[in-house]
MIZA-921059 format. One record per atom (N, C-alpha, C, O): x, y, z; atom name. Coordinates in pm, 1 decimal, padded with zeros to 6 digits. Each point is the difference from the previous one (the first is absolute). Layout:
<rs>
        X        Y        Z at
        X        Y        Z CA
...
</rs>
This chain:
<rs>
        X        Y        Z at
  10252.4  12186.4  09887.8  N
 -00131.1 -00060.6 -00032.5 CA
 -00047.2 -00068.3  00149.2  C
  00071.8 -00049.4  00086.9  O
 -00196.5  00063.1 -00090.2  N
 -00056.6 -00045.9  00126.8 CA
  00008.4 -00144.9  00023.3  C
  00014.7 -00078.3 -00093.8  O
 -00024.6  00036.8  00228.5  N
  00024.3 -00165.2  00027.5 CA
 -00096.8 -00094.2 -00050.3  C
  00029.8 -00116.1 -00028.0  O
 -00149.6  00166.6  00015.9  N
 -00118.0 -00073.0 -00057.3 CA
  00036.6 -00002.9 -00146.1  C
 -00000.4 -00112.1 -00050.9  O
  00030.9  00210.3 -00023.5  N
  00001.2 -00002.4 -00146.5 CA
  00105.4 -00087.7 -00034.0  C
 -00006.6 -00072.2 -00099.6  O
  00131.2  00074.5  00198.3  N
  00127.7 -00079.5 -00044.4 CA
 -00030.2 -00150.7  00020.1  C
  00051.8 -00084.3 -00073.3  O
 -00142.9  00049.7  00181.6  N
 -00032.3 -00122.2  00030.9 CA
 -00083.9 -00058.7 -00115.9  C
  00016.8 -00115.2 -00039.8  O
 -00115.4  00207.5 -00016.5  N
 -00094.1 -00040.2 -00131.0 CA
  00107.7 -00011.7 -00144.1  C
 -00010.2 -00088.8 -00084.7  O
  00080.3  00165.4  00083.0  N
  00107.9 -00029.7 -00099.8 CA
  00069.4 -00092.1  00000.4  C
  00020.6 -00046.1 -00112.3  O
  00045.5 -00023.0  00224.8  N
  00062.8 -00083.2  00023.7 CA
 -00103.1 -00119.0 -00036.7  C
  00024.4 -00076.4 -00093.3  O
 -00116.8  00067.5  00155.9  N
 -00107.9 -00128.4 -00052.5 CA
 -00000.2 -00022.1 -00153.1  C
  00028.8 -00104.5 -00058.3  O
 -00071.4  00237.1 -00002.6  N
 -00014.0 -00026.1 -00158.8 CA
  00138.8 -00026.3 -00043.1  C
  00004.9 -00088.3 -00085.6  O
  00110.8  00138.9  00119.3  N
  00120.5 -00037.4 -00049.4 CA
  00051.8 -00142.8  00024.1  C
  00103.2 -00042.1 -00052.2  O
 -00181.3 -00029.3  00134.3  N
  00045.7 -00148.0  00049.9 CA
 -00073.8 -00078.7 -00105.7  C
  00048.0 -00083.3 -00076.8  O
 -00176.2  00125.4  00086.7  N
 -00099.5 -00086.7 -00094.8 CA
  00051.9  00035.7 -00150.6  C
 -00007.9 -00102.5 -00067.8  O
  00050.5  00195.2  00003.9  N
  00045.9  00015.5 -00119.7 CA
  00121.1 -00063.6 -00018.2  C
  00019.4 -00063.0 -00104.0  O
  00065.2  00070.3  00190.3  N
  00127.0 -00068.4  00001.5 CA
 -00001.9 -00160.0 -00018.9  C
  00080.8 -00068.3 -00062.9  O
 -00200.6  00025.2  00137.7  N
 -00001.9 -00152.5  00011.2 CA
 -00068.1 -00045.7 -00121.2  C
  00031.7 -00111.1 -00042.5  O
 -00140.5  00194.5 -00034.2  N
 -00057.5 -00031.5 -00118.3 CA
  00104.5 -00013.5 -00101.9  C
  00008.5 -00099.8 -00071.6  O
  00092.4  00226.9  00063.2  N
  00085.3  00004.4 -00114.8 CA
  00106.9 -00117.4 -00012.0  C
  00034.1 -00061.8 -00100.9  O
  00013.5  00047.3  00246.6  N
  00100.0 -00111.5  00025.9 CA
 -00052.7 -00153.4 -00044.6  C
  00065.5 -00091.3 -00050.2  O
 -00196.7  00095.9  00084.0  N
 -00062.8 -00144.7 -00030.5 CA
 -00004.8 -00018.1 -00125.5  C
  00036.7 -00105.7 -00051.4  O
 -00089.9  00222.3 -00026.5  N
 -00013.4 -00019.3 -00170.0 CA
  00155.9  00011.5 -00039.0  C
  00019.2 -00089.9 -00081.8  O
  00062.1  00137.6  00096.7  N
  00133.1 -00012.0 -00030.4 CA
  00057.4 -00136.4 -00002.2  C
  00054.5 -00047.6 -00099.5  O
 -00071.3 -00025.9  00234.9  N
  00063.4 -00122.5  00015.7 CA
 -00094.1 -00096.1 -00078.9  C
  00055.5 -00096.5 -00052.4  O
 -00175.9  00108.0  00038.4  N
 -00080.1 -00104.3 -00088.5 CA
  00035.9  00021.4 -00144.1  C
  00010.0 -00095.8 -00076.8  O
  00007.8  00207.9  00042.5  N
  00027.4  00021.5 -00164.9 CA
  00174.5 -00052.9 -00012.8  C
  00042.5 -00056.9 -00100.5  O
  00032.5  00084.5  00206.9  N
  00133.7 -00080.9 -00008.9 CA
  00003.1 -00162.0 -00031.0  C
  00066.1 -00054.2 -00088.6  O
 -00150.5 -00007.2  00179.6  N
 -00014.5 -00120.6  00005.4 CA
 -00059.9 -00065.6 -00115.7  C
  00049.9 -00095.3 -00060.0  O
 -00174.8  00160.2  00029.2  N
 -00098.2 -00061.2 -00123.6 CA
  00038.8  00038.5 -00142.5  C
 -00037.0 -00071.4 -00093.2  O
  00103.7  00171.5  00073.9  N
  00066.9  00038.5 -00120.2 CA
  00125.5 -00055.0  00013.4  C
  00068.6  00032.8  00096.8  O
 -00023.1 -00119.9 -00187.2  N
  00142.7 -00055.5 -00026.7 CA
  00101.7  00115.2  00025.7  C
  00040.1  00078.3 -00086.1  O
 -00007.1 -00079.6  00207.2  N
  00117.4  00114.3  00047.6 CA
  00137.1 -00081.3  00009.2  C
  00007.7 -00116.9  00037.8  O
  00087.6  00188.1 -00073.8  N
  00129.4 -00074.8  00029.8 CA
  00005.9 -00061.7  00131.9  C
 -00065.2  00057.2  00087.4  O
  00129.9 -00162.2 -00054.6  N
  00019.7 -00036.4  00117.9 CA
  00085.3  00078.6  00093.9  C
 -00010.8 -00005.2  00122.6  O
  00082.8  00066.6 -00178.1  N
  00085.5  00087.0  00101.0 CA
 -00066.2  00134.0  00032.1  C
  00048.1  00059.5  00096.5  O
 -00159.9  00003.8 -00166.5  N
 -00052.1  00107.5  00057.8 CA
 -00104.8 -00045.4  00088.3  C
 -00064.1  00094.5  00045.9  O
  00023.3 -00214.5 -00004.9  N
 -00129.8 -00020.7  00077.7 CA
  00039.7  00013.8  00135.0  C
 -00080.7  00059.8  00071.1  O
  00197.1 -00104.7 -00011.6  N
  00034.6  00036.9  00136.8 CA
  00021.4  00140.0  00012.2  C
 -00032.9  00041.8  00111.0  O
  00081.8  00053.3 -00197.0  N
  00012.4  00131.5  00020.1 CA
 -00151.6  00084.4  00026.0  C
 -00019.5  00094.4  00076.6  O
 -00067.7 -00155.6 -00157.8  N
 -00134.5  00039.7 -00001.9 CA
 -00068.2 -00014.8  00109.6  C
 -00075.0  00087.5  00043.4  O
  00098.7 -00226.0  00025.0  N
 -00033.7 -00036.1  00132.8 CA
  00037.5  00087.1  00128.0  C
 -00081.3  00037.3  00084.6  O
  00222.3 -00010.3 -00084.6  N
  00056.1  00067.7  00103.9 CA
 -00054.0  00134.8  00004.2  C
 -00034.9  00055.6  00104.1  O
  00028.6 -00001.3 -00228.0  N
 -00040.2  00155.2 -00006.4 CA
 -00144.5 -00009.1  00026.1  C
 -00039.5  00095.7  00066.5  O
 -00047.4 -00176.7 -00096.2  N
 -00143.5 -00010.5  00041.8 CA
 -00034.5 -00026.7  00134.1  C
 -00101.6  00051.8  00046.4  O
  00166.5 -00119.6  00016.3  N
  00003.0 -00032.5  00135.2 CA
  00079.2  00122.3  00090.4  C
 -00045.9  00030.8  00110.0  O
  00155.6  00029.6 -00158.8  N
  00054.2  00107.3  00088.1 CA
 -00097.0  00124.1 -00004.6  C
 -00034.8  00069.4  00095.6  O
 -00004.4 -00055.7 -00239.7  N
 -00113.5  00125.5  00019.5 CA
 -00111.7 -00017.3  00099.2  C
 -00039.2  00095.1  00067.7  O
 -00009.9 -00209.6 -00059.1  N
 -00109.8 -00047.6  00059.2 CA
  00022.8  00007.8  00175.0  C
 -00090.7  00043.4  00071.1  O
  00187.5 -00078.3 -00028.5  N
  00058.6  00020.7  00124.9 CA
  00040.4  00141.4  00022.3  C
 -00006.3  00027.3  00119.9  O
  00035.4  00046.1 -00174.7  N
  00037.3  00129.5  00007.8 CA
 -00125.8  00106.1  00017.7  C
 -00000.5  00096.5  00076.4  O
 -00094.7 -00133.2 -00156.0  N
 -00128.8  00070.6  00038.1 CA
 -00065.7 -00074.7  00098.3  C
 -00090.9  00065.1  00051.6  O
  00105.0 -00186.4 -00003.7  N
 -00090.9 -00029.1  00140.4 CA
  00090.9  00077.4  00090.3  C
 -00058.7  00058.4  00091.0  O
  00195.5 -00044.1 -00095.7  N
  00059.5  00040.8  00114.2 CA
 -00032.0  00195.4 -00003.3  C
 -00012.0  00067.3  00102.4  O
  00005.4 -00019.4 -00226.0  N
 -00071.6  00142.1 -00000.4 CA
 -00143.7 -00010.6  00066.4  C
 -00035.3  00095.6  00069.1  O
 -00031.2 -00179.0 -00080.6  N
 -00155.0 -00016.7  00053.7 CA
  00024.9 -00018.3  00138.5  C
 -00072.5  00067.0  00073.5  O
  00157.6 -00141.7 -00018.0  N
 -00025.1 -00021.9  00157.4 CA
  00063.7  00137.2  00051.2  C
 -00044.0  00051.1  00103.0  O
  00142.4  00005.3 -00171.2  N
  00028.3  00141.2  00091.2 CA
 -00116.1  00089.0 -00015.4  C
 -00032.8  00068.0  00097.2  O
 -00036.4 -00059.4 -00211.6  N
 -00118.3  00081.6  00008.1 CA
 -00097.2 -00026.9  00101.9  C
 -00039.1  00090.3  00073.9  O
  00001.0 -00197.7 -00065.7  N
 -00091.8 -00077.8  00103.2 CA
  00036.2  00044.6  00127.7  C
 -00084.6  00050.1  00074.0  O
  00191.6 -00062.1 -00043.4  N
  00071.8  00019.9  00112.7 CA
 -00027.5  00143.0  00042.0  C
 -00051.0  00038.7  00105.1  O
  00094.6  00031.1 -00207.0  N
 -00036.7  00176.0  00029.3 CA
 -00130.4  00018.1  00037.6  C
 -00023.9  00092.8  00077.3  O
 -00082.0 -00175.7 -00123.5  N
 -00155.2  00033.0  00049.5 CA
 -00032.3 -00032.7  00099.2  C
 -00093.4  00055.9  00057.5  O
  00170.0 -00171.9  00002.6  N
 -00028.3 -00057.8  00141.4 CA
  00049.3  00098.5  00101.3  C
 -00079.3  00038.0  00086.2  O
  00199.7  00006.5 -00087.6  N
  00063.2  00092.1  00068.7 CA
  00037.2  00140.6 -00054.3  C
  00107.8  00023.3 -00054.6  O
 -00207.6  00070.1  00074.5  N
  00005.8  00126.1 -00080.7 CA
  00147.9  00066.5  00073.5  C
  00087.3  00046.0 -00073.5  O
 -00075.2 -00046.9  00185.1  N
  00110.1  00061.6  00072.2 CA
  00120.8 -00025.0 -00060.8  C
  00083.1  00090.3 -00009.2  O
 -00060.6 -00209.3 -00036.7  N
  00107.2 -00054.1 -00063.5 CA
  00046.5  00077.3 -00115.2  C
  00115.0  00044.0 -00002.4  O
 -00215.4 -00021.0 -00113.6  N
  00015.4  00124.0 -00100.8 CA
  00057.9  00110.0  00066.0  C
  00117.0  00028.1 -00026.0  O
 -00187.9  00046.0  00116.6  N
  00070.2  00104.8  00023.0 CA
  00135.7  00027.4  00078.2  C
  00067.3  00103.0  00001.9  O
 -00044.3 -00236.5  00068.3  N
  00142.5  00027.7  00035.1 CA
  00102.0 -00015.1 -00093.6  C
  00114.5  00044.3  00008.3  O
 -00171.6 -00119.7 -00111.3  N
  00118.3 -00022.3 -00138.7 CA
  00007.8  00120.8 -00047.3  C
  00111.4  00033.7 -00040.1  O
 -00203.6  00048.1  00032.0  N
 -00016.4  00139.3 -00054.9 CA
  00080.8  00089.9  00070.4  C
  00082.3  00068.8 -00060.3  O
 -00098.5 -00061.3  00194.5  N
  00089.8  00081.6  00108.3 CA
  00154.2 -00033.8 -00019.9  C
  00090.9  00083.0  00002.2  O
 -00078.1 -00220.8 -00022.1  N
  00138.7 -00034.0  00002.0 CA
  00076.9  00052.1 -00133.0  C
  00122.8  00006.7  00005.8  O
 -00181.8  00026.2 -00111.8  N
  00053.9  00055.1 -00128.8 CA
  00009.6  00130.0 -00008.8  C
  00052.0  00048.6 -00100.5  O
 -00105.7  00042.3  00215.8  N
  00039.0  00102.7  00016.0 CA
  00140.0  00022.0  00062.0  C
  00041.7 -00072.3  00090.5  O
  00038.9  00188.5 -00149.5  N
  00107.9  00058.9  00071.7 CA
 -00010.7  00049.9  00143.2  C
 -00086.2  00077.9  00040.7  O
  00186.8 -00133.7  00032.8  N
 -00005.6  00090.7  00122.0 CA
  00074.9  00119.7  00000.3  C
  00106.3  00006.8 -00061.5  O
 -00157.1  00097.7  00131.7  N
  00060.2  00126.0  00014.1 CA
  00037.2  00031.2  00137.9  C
 -00059.3 -00057.1  00091.5  O
  00161.9  00151.6 -00064.7  N
  00037.2  00045.5  00148.9 CA
 -00097.7  00091.6  00015.8  C
 -00053.5  00056.4 -00095.5  O
  00016.7 -00030.7  00246.2  N
 -00091.6  00094.8  00056.6 CA
  00077.0  00159.6 -00069.5  C
  00122.4  00008.5 -00010.4  O
 -00211.1  00101.3 -00029.3  N
  00038.8  00123.4 -00060.0 CA
  00095.7  00079.2  00120.9  C
  00100.6  00064.2 -00030.2  O
 -00153.1 -00081.5  00181.8  N
  00074.4  00059.5  00088.6 CA
  00111.5 -00069.8  00069.4  C
  00066.9  00047.4  00091.7  O
 -00055.0 -00156.5 -00141.4  N
  00127.0 -00091.7  00048.5 CA
 -00008.6 -00006.7  00125.7  C
  00086.5  00057.9  00065.8  O
 -00191.8 -00129.4  00000.8  N
 -00021.2 -00027.4  00139.6 CA
  00035.1 -00150.6 -00007.4  C
 -00004.4 -00069.5  00101.5  O
</rs>
């Protein structure tokens, strides 16, 4: 996936995650939910939002430094020896 598409997808993912988390948290608080469930819903909503923000930060960082993305791809390639054994 290209860097720009990854950044756009990350932005959309953050927006959707925030909306879904806010809706789920509001539903858990407004609808009479068991008191033991509300803290778990809060942790899950906040955790997903933080994780989505972390993904957005790395995608935007790759937009700022395109060489960084190339270096990451090159680091993933296996190293081979020279065919002549020099």
